[in-house]
C-alpha positions in Angstrom: 196.4 -34.4 102.0 197.6 -37.8 101.8 201.5 -38.8 99.7 200.9 -42.9 100.3 199.8 -43.0 96.6 201.5 -41.8 94.0 200.5 -42.2 90.0 202.6 -42.0 87.1 200.8 -41.3 84.6 201.8 -42.9 80.8 200.4 -42.6 77.2 197.6 -45.1 77.6 198.3 -45.9 80.8 198.1 -45.3 84.6 201.0 -47.3 87.8 199.9 -47.0 90.8 202.7 -46.4 93.6 201.1 -47.8 96.7 203.0 -47.2 100.0 204.6 -50.1 101.4 206.5 -49.4 104.7 209.8 -48.0 103.0 209.0 -48.6 99.5 206.6 -49.0 96.8 204.0 -51.0 95.5 203.1 -51.1 92.6 199.6 -52.1 90.3 198.6 -50.6 86.9 195.5 -49.6 85.0 194.1 -48.6 81.5 194.0 -45.2 80.8 189.9 -46.1 79.1 189.1 -48.5 82.0 187.8 -47.8 85.5 190.0 -45.2 87.2 191.5 -45.8 91.3 189.5 -45.0 93.6 192.2 -42.8 95.2 192.0 -38.6 96.3 194.8 -36.3 97.6 198.0 -38.0 95.5 200.4 -36.5 93.4 200.5 -37.2 89.9 203.5 -37.4 88.1 202.9 -36.5 84.1 205.7 -37.2 81.0 207.9 -35.1 81.0 207.2 -33.7 77.4 203.4 -32.8 78.4 205.1 -29.6 80.5 207.8 -26.9 79.4 209.1 -25.4 81.8 211.0 -21.7 82.0 213.3 -20.4 84.6 212.0 -16.9 85.6 214.5 -14.5 87.5 210.1 -13.2 88.6 210.6 -13.3 92.6 207.9 -13.9 94.5 205.6 -11.0 95.6 202.4 -11.1 97.3 200.1 -9.4 94.9 197.7 -10.8 91.8 199.7 -9.1 89.8 202.1 -12.1 90.1 200.1 -14.0 86.7 200.3 -11.5 84.8 204.1 -10.5 85.4 204.6 -14.0 84.5 202.1 -14.0 81.5 204.0 -11.4 79.9 207.7 -13.3 80.3 206.2 -16.0 78.5 205.3 -13.9 76.0 208.3 -13.0 74.8 209.7 -16.1 74.3 206.1 -18.1 73.3 204.7 -16.7 70.6 201.3 -15.4 71.5 199.1 -19.4 69.7 201.6 -21.7 72.5 200.8 -20.2 74.8 196.5 -18.6 75.1 195.6 -20.6 78.5 197.8 -23.7 78.9 200.2 -21.5 81.3 200.8 -21.0 84.9 203.4 -21.2 87.4 205.0 -22.4 90.7 205.4 -20.1 93.4 209.7 -21.2 93.9 212.2 -18.2 94.3 212.7 -17.7 91.5 209.3 -18.0 89.8 208.9 -21.0 87.6 206.9 -20.3 85.0 205.0 -23.5 82.3 203.4 -23.5 79.4 201.9 -27.0 78.6 200.4 -28.9 75.5 196.9 -28.7 73.9 197.6 -32.8 74.9 197.1 -32.4 78.3 194.6 -30.0 77.8 192.6 -32.7 76.5 193.3 -35.3 79.4 192.1 -32.8 81.2 189.3 -32.9 79.4 188.5 -36.3 79.3 189.4 -37.1 82.7 188.4 -34.0 85.3 188.4 -37.0 88.3 192.2 -38.1 87.4 193.2 -34.3 87.8 190.3 -32.9 90.4 191.3 -35.6 93.0 195.2 -35.0 92.5 196.3 -33.0 96.0 199.4 -32.6 93.4 200.4 -32.3 90.0 204.1 -33.0 88.8 206.3 -33.8 86.6 209.7 -35.0 86.9 212.2 -32.7 86.5 210.5 -30.3 88.6 210.4 -33.0 90.9 214.1 -32.7 90.3 214.9 -29.1 90.6 213.8 -29.0 94.1 215.4 -32.7 94.6 218.5 -32.2 93.6 221.8 -29.9 94.7 224.3 -28.6 92.5 224.8 -28.6 88.5 223.3 -31.5 86.9 221.2 -32.3 83.5 218.3 -35.1 84.0 218.0 -36.8 80.6 214.4 -38.9 80.0 213.2 -40.1 76.9 212.2 -37.5 75.8 213.6 -34.2 77.6 216.6 -32.8 78.5 217.2 -30.7 81.9 220.6 -28.2 82.2 221.0 -27.3 85.3 223.3 -24.6 86.9 223.9 -21.1 88.8 222.5 -19.4 86.7 219.2 -21.3 86.1 217.7 -24.1 83.9 216.8 -24.9 80.8 214.2 -27.2 80.1 214.5 -28.7 76.1 212.3 -30.9 74.6 212.8 -33.1 71.5 216.0 -34.5 70.3 219.0 -32.7 71.5 221.4 -34.2 69.8 224.1 -31.2 68.8 223.8 -29.5 72.8 227.2 -29.2 74.2 227.6 -33.0 76.7 227.5 -32.5 80.1 231.6 -32.5 80.8 231.0 -31.4 83.8 227.8 -31.9 85.6 226.5 -34.7 87.4 223.8 -36.8 84.6 221.2 -38.4 85.1 218.0 -41.0 83.1 215.2 -41.3 84.1 214.2 -44.0 80.9 211.2 -46.2 79.5 209.3 -47.1 83.1 211.8 -46.3 85.7 210.8 -44.6 88.6 213.1 -45.6 91.5 215.1 -42.4 91.0 211.1 -40.3 91.3 209.4 -41.7 93.8 213.3 -41.4 96.1 213.1 -37.0 95.7 209.4 -36.8 96.6 210.5 -39.3 99.5 213.0 -36.8 100.4 210.7 -33.6 99.4 207.7 -34.8 101.2 210.4 -35.5 104.5 211.5 -31.8 103.9 207.3 -30.6 103.9 207.5 -29.0 100.6 204.9 -30.1 98.5 204.1 -27.0 97.8 206.5 -26.5 95.3 205.8 -29.3 93.7 202.1 -28.3 92.1 201.8 -27.1 88.7 198.0 -26.4 89.3 197.0 -26.6 85.9 193.3 -26.1 87.8 194.2 -22.5 87.0 192.9 -22.8 83.6 189.5 -22.7 85.0 190.0 -19.5 86.4 189.9 -17.7 84.1 192.4 -16.4 82.3 192.8 -15.6 78.2 195.0 -14.8 76.7 193.0 -14.4 73.2 190.5 -13.1 75.1 193.4 -10.1 76.5 195.0 -9.8 73.1 197.8 -7.5 73.6 199.1 -4.8 71.6 202.9 -4.7 71.5 204.8 -1.5 71.3 207.5 -0.9 68.8 209.5 -0.4 72.2 212.7 0.4 70.5 211.7 2.9 69.2 210.4 4.5 73.0 213.5 3.0 74.7 215.8 5.3 72.2 213.4 8.2 72.1 214.0 7.3 75.8 217.6 8.2 75.7 217.2 11.0 73.8 215.9 12.6 76.2 218.5 11.8 79.3 221.2 12.6 76.4 219.7 16.3 76.1 219.3 16.6 80.1 222.3 15.8 81.3 224.8 17.4 78.3 226.0 20.9 79.3 224.5 23.1 76.8 227.5 24.5 75.3 228.9 21.3 73.9 229.6 21.7 70.4 227.1 20.7 68.4 228.8 18.0 67.3 228.0 16.3 70.2 224.5 16.4 70.1 224.9 15.2 66.1 227.1 12.6 67.1 224.3 10.8 69.2 221.7 11.6 66.3 223.2 10.0 64.2 223.6 7.3 66.5 220.3 6.8 67.3 218.5 7.2 63.4 221.2 4.2 63.5 221.0 1.7 66.0 216.9 2.3 65.3 218.1 1.3 60.7 216.8 4.3 59.6 220.2 6.2 58.7 219.4 6.0 55.6 216.7 6.8 55.4 216.0 10.1 52.9 213.9 11.7 56.0 215.3 9.7 59.8 214.1 12.6 61.6 210.6 12.6 59.7 210.4 8.5 60.2 211.2 9.0 64.0 208.3 11.2 64.1 206.3 8.9 62.5 207.1 5.6 64.6 206.4 7.5 67.3 203.3 8.0 66.1 201.9 4.6 65.5 203.4 4.2 69.1 200.8 6.7 70.5 198.2 5.1 68.2 199.0 1.9 70.3 199.9 3.3 73.6 198.4 2.7 76.8 195.0 4.4 77.8 195.0 7.8 76.8 198.6 8.4 78.1 201.1 9.9 75.4 204.1 8.1 74.9 206.2 11.0 75.4 204.9 12.1 78.7 205.9 8.4 79.9 209.3 9.1 78.7 209.4 12.7 80.9 207.9 10.8 83.9 210.0 8.5 84.4 213.0 10.8 83.2 211.8 13.2 86.7 211.1 10.5 88.5 213.9 8.9 88.0 217.0 10.9 87.5 220.4 9.8 88.3 219.4 7.3 90.0 218.6 4.6 88.4 218.6 2.7 84.6 216.1 1.3 83.3 216.4 -2.1 80.7 213.1 -2.6 80.2 210.0 0.0 78.7 207.1 -2.0 77.9 203.7 -0.3 77.5 200.4 -1.5 76.1 196.9 -0.9 76.3 196.5 -2.8 79.5 199.9 -1.5 81.3 202.9 0.0 82.1 205.8 -2.2 82.8 209.1 -0.8 83.7 212.4 -2.4 84.9 215.8 -1.6 85.9 218.7 -1.2 88.5 218.3 1.7 91.1 220.4 2.9 94.4 217.9 1.3 97.0 215.1 1.0 98.0 213.7 4.1 99.6 214.8 5.5 96.1 212.7 2.8 94.5 209.2 3.5 96.4 210.0 7.5 95.8 210.6 6.5 91.7 207.3 4.7 92.6 205.2 7.5 94.0 206.2 9.7 91.9 205.4 7.9 88.4 202.2 8.2 89.8 202.1 11.7 90.8 202.9 12.8 87.4 200.3 10.6 85.4 197.8 9.8 87.2 197.5 6.5 87.6 199.1 3.9 90.4 202.1 2.1 90.5 202.8 -1.3 92.3 205.9 -2.3 92.6 206.3 -5.6 91.6 209.6 -7.5 92.9 212.1 -5.9 94.4 215.9 -7.9 94.6 218.6 -6.3 96.5 222.0 -6.2 94.8 225.4 -5.0 95.6 225.2 -2.9 92.8 221.7 -1.6 94.1 217.9 -2.7 93.8 216.7 -5.2 91.1 213.2 -4.0 90.2 209.7 -4.4 88.2 207.1 -1.8 88.8 203.7 -1.9 86.7 200.9 0.3 86.2 197.9 -0.9 85.0 194.9 0.3 82.9 192.0 -2.3 83.4 191.4 -4.7 86.2 
């Protein structure tokens, strides 16, 4: 792949930077005119067209990584905002992104410009891969805050956000390109160009959230019923009845049904709603029972997502061996294959995500 040509896309024109020794020469072309006849170049998009999203998803050798990213983004953005305009960069952890309809229209209007590019990227992604330590990057319309916990990419007016007192501040305004070119030279020299590519052509692979309309489940109810199951299982039967009553009343309060004339009936109603929307033909309570049996005291579950397409469980477990055994037990009990999507070994245990899919 040639990286001697770097093209910056602006609202109504292109700036083609051609390497000449240690420097670059520049030529400007109108976007509506005849486009430069190059291939394999780096195409740098305006930062405000692509919203980068920090995730905790670790790369896995699995075709389900796209689905993991989709589910992650669906918890942040409205479905109408994501549609098929999303993707990810295979960094560690994965960097997800959502791009504007304006960019979709440009891709449709100028397919040769995008199809001829070897790499499609943005200044903020370039900065994340090149700059070390914590920093804040400001462009005309965006702000990128990077710290030890990840990053935050903000599009629009950032007035009122806390000042970056302890962060290195970098500004790229107007037609400034030197800093971006210097970063690109560094990344190219390190052989990390694959991490730059947004792979926007992924939209041609047939993703469609509209076609994959998800049925969101009242997961809070499921989770709290799961808590009840664990509570009843682990508390000795000889405990005072008041302990049970206090725990159940706490569940009712958490679900905001304590003031209902019939809180138990309301709980059953919500479970029935889950059954109507639930995963395939598996009863929600059967899923909860299977989780209680498979994980026992070795794990804590942080999040459970159940819909027509999949069961997704996120939590922490003692070690990898326990995770594999729990996944096998869940597969056996529920008769659906669970796959380990992510496993990160920490001092306190293994942070995991396992998924079972009903539709291929």
